[in-house]
C-alpha positions as CSV (number, residue, x, y, z in Angstrom):
1,M,-17.5,11.5,-6.4
2,V,-15.6,8.7,-4.6
3,L,-13.6,6.1,-6.4
4,R,-14.6,2.7,-5.3
5,L,-11.4,0.7,-5.4
6,A,-11.0,-3.1,-5.1
7,L,-7.5,-4.7,-4.6
8,D,-7.1,-8.4,-5.4
9,V,-5.8,-10.6,-2.6
10,N,-2.5,-10.9,-4.4
11,V,-2.0,-7.1,-4.1
12,W,-2.5,-7.3,-0.4
13,V,-0.2,-10.3,0.0
14,N,2.6,-8.5,-2.0
15,H,2.2,-5.5,0.2
16,Y,2.6,-7.5,3.4
17,L,5.4,-9.5,2.0
18,S,7.3,-6.3,1.1
19,L,6.5,-4.9,4.6
20,S,7.9,-8.0,6.3
21,K,11.1,-7.7,4.2
22,W,11.5,-4.0,5.0
23,R,11.2,-2.9,1.4
24,E,10.7,0.8,1.1
25,R,8.7,0.9,-2.1
26,S,6.6,-1.3,-4.3
27,A,3.5,-0.7,-6.5
28,A,1.4,-2.9,-4.2
29,R,2.5,-0.8,-1.1
30,D,1.6,2.5,-2.9
31,L,-1.8,1.2,-3.7
32,V,-2.4,-0.2,-0.2
33,H,-1.4,3.2,1.3
34,I,-4.0,4.8,-1.0
35,A,-6.7,2.4,0.2
36,F,-5.8,3.0,3.8
37,N,-5.5,6.8,3.5
38,G,-8.8,7.0,1.5
39,H,-7.4,9.4,-1.1
40,C,-5.5,9.3,-4.4
41,R,-4.3,11.8,-7.0
42,L,-7.9,11.6,-8.5
43,G,-9.7,12.3,-5.3
44,P,-11.3,10.3,-2.4
45,V,-11.2,6.5,-2.4
46,Q,-13.4,3.9,-0.7
47,L,-11.9,0.4,-0.4
48,I,-14.2,-2.5,-1.5
49,I,-13.5,-5.9,0.0
50,S,-15.3,-9.1,0.9
51,H,-15.2,-11.4,4.0
52,A,-14.1,-14.3,1.7
53,M,-11.1,-12.2,0.5
54,L,-10.2,-11.3,4.1
55,D,-10.2,-15.0,5.1
56,T,-8.1,-15.8,2.0
57,L,-5.6,-13.1,2.8
58,Q,-5.1,-14.3,6.4
59,E,-4.8,-18.0,5.2
60,V,-2.2,-17.1,2.6
61,L,-0.1,-15.0,5.0
62,V,-0.1,-18.0,7.4
63,R,0.8,-20.3,4.6
64,L,3.8,-18.1,3.8
65,E,5.0,-18.7,7.3
66,M,4.1,-15.3,8.7
67,P,3.1,-15.3,12.4
68,E,-0.6,-15.9,13.0
69,R,-0.9,-12.7,15.0
70,F,0.6,-10.8,12.1
71,A,-1.8,-12.4,9.6
72,E,-4.8,-11.6,11.9
73,A,-3.6,-8.0,12.4
74,A,-3.3,-7.6,8.7
75,R,-6.8,-8.9,8.1
76,D,-8.2,-6.6,10.8
77,A,-6.4,-3.6,9.3
78,V,-7.9,-4.2,5.9
79,E,-11.4,-4.8,7.3
80,A,-11.2,-1.6,9.4
81,S,-10.0,0.4,6.3
82,A,-13.2,-0.5,4.4
83,T,-15.6,-0.1,7.4
84,L,-14.1,3.2,8.6
85,G,-13.6,4.6,5.0
86,I,-15.3,7.7,3.6
87,L,-18.4,5.8,2.6
88,G,-18.2,3.3,5.5
89,D,-18.7,0.2,3.4
90,A,-18.3,-2.9,5.5
91,P,-16.9,-6.0,3.9
92,Y,-19.3,-7.8,1.6
93,A,-20.6,-11.3,1.9
94,V,-21.0,-12.4,-1.8
95,L,-23.2,-15.5,-2.4
96,G,-23.5,-17.6,-5.5
97,G,-21.6,-17.5,-8.7
98,G,-21.4,-14.7,-11.3
99,V,-22.1,-14.9,-15.1
100,Q,-18.4,-14.6,-16.1
101,P,-16.9,-18.0,-16.8
102,F,-13.7,-17.9,-14.8
103,L,-11.8,-21.2,-14.4
104,D,-10.3,-20.2,-11.1
105,P,-13.0,-19.9,-8.3
106,E,-10.9,-17.3,-6.5
107,D,-10.8,-15.1,-9.5
108,R,-14.6,-15.5,-9.9
109,A,-15.0,-14.6,-6.2
110,V,-12.8,-11.5,-6.6
111,F,-14.7,-10.4,-9.7
112,D,-18.1,-11.0,-8.0
113,M,-17.0,-9.0,-5.0
114,A,-16.0,-6.1,-7.2
115,V,-19.3,-6.1,-9.0
116,A,-21.4,-6.6,-5.9
117,G,-19.6,-3.7,-4.2
118,G,-20.0,-1.4,-7.2
119,A,-16.2,-1.0,-7.7
120,H,-15.0,1.3,-10.4
121,L,-11.5,-0.2,-10.5
122,L,-10.2,-3.7,-9.6
123,V,-6.4,-4.0,-9.4
124,T,-4.6,-7.3,-9.7
125,N,-1.1,-8.7,-10.0
126,N,-2.3,-11.4,-12.3
127,M,-3.8,-9.8,-15.4
128,A,-3.5,-13.1,-17.3
129,D,-6.1,-14.6,-15.0
130,F,-8.7,-12.1,-16.2
131,T,-7.6,-11.6,-19.8
132,P,-9.9,-13.3,-22.3
133,G,-8.3,-15.9,-24.6
134,P,-9.2,-16.6,-28.3
135,R,-11.8,-19.2,-27.2
136,S,-12.9,-17.4,-24.1
137,D,-16.6,-16.5,-23.4
138,V,-15.5,-13.7,-21.0
139,D,-17.0,-10.4,-22.1
140,A,-14.0,-8.1,-21.8
141,E,-12.2,-5.5,-24.0
142,V,-8.5,-4.9,-23.9
143,M,-8.2,-1.1,-23.4
144,R,-4.4,-0.9,-23.3
145,R,-1.2,-3.1,-23.5
146,D,2.1,-2.6,-21.6
147,P,5.4,-2.1,-23.4
148,E,5.8,-5.9,-23.7
149,G,2.4,-6.2,-25.5
150,Q,0.6,-7.7,-22.6
151,P,-2.9,-6.3,-21.6
152,D,-2.6,-4.0,-18.5
153,T,-6.1,-2.5,-18.7
154,L,-9.4,-4.3,-19.3
155,L,-13.0,-3.3,-19.5
156,F,-15.4,-5.9,-18.3
157,K,-19.0,-5.6,-19.3
158,H,-21.4,-7.0,-16.8
159,P,-25.2,-6.6,-16.2
160,G,-24.5,-5.7,-12.6
161,S,-22.3,-2.8,-13.5
162,R,-23.8,0.1,-15.5
163,D,-20.5,1.4,-16.9
164,G,-18.5,-1.8,-16.7
165,L,-15.7,-2.7,-14.4
166,I,-12.1,-1.6,-15.2
167,I,-9.4,-4.1,-14.3
168,G,-5.9,-2.8,-14.2
169,S,-2.4,-4.1,-13.4
170,V,-0.7,-2.8,-10.2
171,F,1.7,-0.8,-12.3
172,A,-1.0,0.8,-14.5
173,A,-3.2,1.6,-11.4
174,R,-0.2,3.1,-9.5
175,S,0.6,5.4,-12.5
176,W,-3.0,6.8,-12.5
177,L,-3.7,6.9,-8.7
178,H,-0.3,7.6,-7.3
179,D,1.9,9.1,-10.0
180,G,-0.7,11.2,-11.7
181,E,-0.3,9.8,-15.2
182,P,-3.5,9.9,-17.3
183,P,-5.4,6.6,-17.8
184,P,-6.3,5.5,-21.3
185,P,-9.4,7.2,-22.9
186,G,-12.6,5.8,-21.5
187,V,-10.9,4.6,-18.2
188,I,-12.4,6.2,-15.0
189,D,-12.9,9.4,-17.0
190,Q,-15.4,10.6,-14.4
191,F,-12.7,10.9,-11.8
192,L,-10.2,13.0,-13.9
193,P,-9.9,16.6,-12.8
194,R,-11.9,19.1,-14.9
195,D,-8.8,20.9,-16.2
196,F,-7.3,17.6,-17.3
197,R,-10.5,16.7,-19.2
198,D,-10.6,20.1,-20.9
199,A,-7.0,19.9,-22.0
200,N,-7.5,16.4,-23.5
201,E,-10.8,16.8,-25.2
202,Q,-10.6,16.1,-28.9
203,P,-11.4,19.1,-31.0
204,R,-14.7,18.9,-32.9
205,R,-14.6,18.6,-36.6
206,P,-16.4,21.4,-38.5
207,P,-19.8,20.4,-40.0
């Protein structure tokens, strides 16, 4: 089984920013390397991306005063990573709006892309953009919170996704995909190694 992974535009931007500043390590860079290599600690990975997100990435990099040739090369590298990946999924053209009421049209576009592409996991640097508030109509469940009490793992329920869409922070996703730490129960369980699942199954109560 192949993990279908979507990275928010802000993850790609952070990667290329750290690359331009010669930083050796960041959570975004580790996740981008996984997307480019097509493999993580849980197995094979297929990058999911849309044409709109590629356009946004290039525009943001230029706006951050990176050379246009660098921004275009970054866009081409991301597009090639998806097209030449294990499943060979070309970037998606997502039309129309989704049923989730996001205030930010870019967040809605990213979410729609992930659902249209059948992503299992969407990783973002801005969990607050996706976290439902007390008056929100967004159909999402907080699966885990970070040490500061902020949600770092969400489960979105959507008619276009049979098992729902997991949205995780860059630090949570890196711990699962790169560092080998176990995700919360119910999060991408189908990708956990068999020996890990066996060791963590809850014992059955006697009848």
